[in-house]
Structure formats: C-alpha cells, structure tokens
C-alpha positions, 0 to 999 in steps of 0.5 A: 482511533481506527483508520479507515477507508477514506479518512485522510492519514495522520499528516507525520513528520518521521523519520526515515533512513533518507531523513525527515519526511512529512507524509503529505508532502511526500506523496504531493499528487503521487499515489503512495503504498505504506508497508508496515513491520514489526522488526529488521532483520527478520526473515519474513520481512528480508524478502517482503522488502526484497520483492518491493525493491525488484517492483521499482520500475512498475512502482514508478510507471503507476505515479506511486512513491513506496515508504517502508516501516519498521519499528526499529532505528534508522541506525538499523535500517541502514545495514538491514538494507543490505541485507534485503539487497542481498536477499532481493537482487535489487537496492531498495531505494525507498526510505524507512520509517524510523517508528522506535518511539511507536508514533506511526505505528499507533497514529495508523491505529497498528497499535493500541495508543497505551501501547510501551514495547517491552525491554529486550522486545522480540518480534511477536510484541509489535506483531500488528505492525503488519499493514500495507495502506494505499493512499490516493494522490487525495492523501486518503486511505483507499485500501489496507491489508494486514497480514500475520507475521508468519504469511510472507505479502504478495506483492504482485496481488498489491499491485493488481489493486493498486491497478483497480483502485487506479482504474476506478478512480480513473474512469470512475469504474468499478472492477470485479473480481481476479481483475487484471489490466485490459478485461472488462471493467464493471459500470456503475449502477447508477450510469444507464444503459444508454449512457453506458452505451454512448461511453463504452461501446457494448455492454454485457448484461449479466444481471440488470445490476451486474453490466460490463464493458470494456474501456476505450482504447 
C-alpha cells in the first residue's frame, strides 16, 4: 500500500550501524528525515551522505533527526562511513538502516511487496530506493521526494522544504514558490481579511484568493 502525505509511517524496529532502533521512539517529539539509497559504496550516494553530514548543525537547529537507509548490511555501512567522511569532510554521526532484508523498502513502498533481490545484484536492482521522507513529530509523512540514481539530491532544497513545513505547521500559513525564511508567507483562504490584519498587520492582496503577509518578528 502506498505511503501518502499525512499517513502515519510504519513503526518498524530496524537494525542500524548504531544498534536496534524503533522508528516512532527514535523520532520522539522531533522532526525526522529518512533518506534511502540502493547500495553502499556508490558514487552519487556517497556524495549525498557527505552533504547530510555537513549539515549536522542545521538539522540540530531545526530539532530534526536524520537517518540513512541502504539495502546493505551493518558491516558495509561501518566501512562506507569512512569513505563518506573522506568525501564530505564531516563525520556522518547519524544511523544508517541495514535494510538488506528489504523490510523498510517495502513498508515505505519503495519496492513491491513480492520483490526479491537477485544474486550478484547491482544498484539498478533496487534503484527505486532513492527517496527523501520528511516526517513530523506526529509520526506522519509530510513530504517525499523521489530521485533517479543519476541525479544527486539537493539537500539545500530539503532544508528549505523543512523550513517551509515547520513554518506552516507553527504559524498556520502556506509558503509560495521558492520561499525562504524571512520572506512573505501566504495567508490561508479560510482566514478573513480582518483576522489576517489583526494577526499580521498589513496584508497584500494579489488576487482574491492570494494574500501575502510578513510573519510577526
């Protein structure tokens, strides 16, 4: 069954290079980002893990935990982290799920339930395990992005999307295209002009259904 936005994520207990983790307990009251990969020791994925490691302070500022997923075992993950640090210049302190049994890939709808990895597999055999999931403190999926193997993920965009999700949840607003922190937000249609002015001060009415405002502070 497909995992859709606002669905609660499966509460799996998974094996990682940092021990056994139960997903809901691990998330706790935090936001979380899960990012999946079809195989260890692959070039694009190594650069992506390095990019996530470089952003450790940014995840912490946003109260967000990160976890990698790869369809290989713990020993490979431990060895791979040396390459990741060499490429990214930062130690990857986050856990990596050892999903060699495909339980998580299937539960998160990245592979069909009946799928079996062939002997001597290559990354192409699990190429759909290339998804970013952003999950809220309520354990519900807030956003997902799927990438092909040839395109490295833009984690600056993941960070921007996380900012937008957190701002939307905290302030009950929406964000326009290309929004970044500090820019105008969109006032929800359900909020009247009078209520919007009481909350935000001035509002800009671009269209009857498109009103912009600055967040207080």
